[in-house]
C-alpha atoms as one frame of an Amber mdcrd trajectory, in Angstrom:
protein
   0.000   0.000   0.000   1.421   3.365  -0.995   1.224   6.462   1.158  -0.516
   9.394  -0.526  -0.719  13.075   0.287  -4.034  13.140   2.161  -4.414  16.937
   1.909  -5.750  16.651  -1.666  -7.892  13.546  -1.067 -11.670  13.750  -0.927
 -12.767  13.730   2.705 -16.114  12.355   3.825 -18.072  11.265   6.895 -17.897
   7.547   7.671 -21.333   6.382   8.827 -20.059   3.108  10.278 -17.305   4.531
  12.508 -18.927   8.008  12.990 -15.646   9.736  12.027 -15.578  13.093  10.255
 -13.159  14.222   7.526 -11.929  10.691   6.697  -9.762  10.588   3.530 -11.466
   8.547   0.807  -9.322   5.940  -0.943  -9.892   4.578  -4.467 -12.428   7.353
  -5.097 -14.481   7.207  -8.295 -16.362  10.378  -9.275 -19.553   9.966 -11.283
 -22.507  12.144 -12.251 -25.928  11.752 -10.685 -29.165  11.643 -12.681 -29.814
  15.323 -11.888 -26.327  16.388 -13.019 -24.560  16.587  -9.653 -21.310  14.849
  -8.764 -20.823  11.988  -6.298 -17.653  10.266  -5.150 -17.650   6.644  -4.039
 -14.753   4.914  -2.316 -13.656   3.389   0.995 -11.793   4.464   4.127  -8.982
   1.907   3.896 -10.575  -0.308   6.560 -13.185  -1.830   4.253 -15.978   0.634
   5.066 -17.705   2.065   1.983 -18.070   5.840   1.739 -19.845   8.314  -0.536
 -19.697  12.088  -0.772 -21.677  14.604  -2.798 -19.359  17.153  -4.410 -19.570
  20.435  -6.239 -18.452  20.448  -9.865 -15.296  22.379  -8.939 -14.274  19.923
  -6.196 -15.049  16.896  -8.366 -13.009  18.151 -11.324 -10.158  19.248  -9.010
  -9.994  15.778  -7.415  -9.770  14.205 -10.875  -7.092  16.710 -11.938  -5.081
  16.047  -8.747  -5.158  12.309  -9.456  -6.922  11.327  -6.218 -10.102  10.212
  -8.001 -11.003   8.441 -11.212 -13.533   9.808 -13.702 -16.632   7.684 -14.360
 -18.705   9.898 -16.678
């Protein structure tokens, strides 16, 4: 497992562990039916996570290489 710069990673709330601002690993950004952006990934411990993003944050995460594009 490689160590990444977590400052650029998408951060989300983990419902299972109740932690805030958890860096999302293996994030995949996709568009919702209404045209919004959503990131799906995990916290590194096997817990799935999702986060709703603005267009600017979604495109910045893809540009930074911390998320993959799925649209």
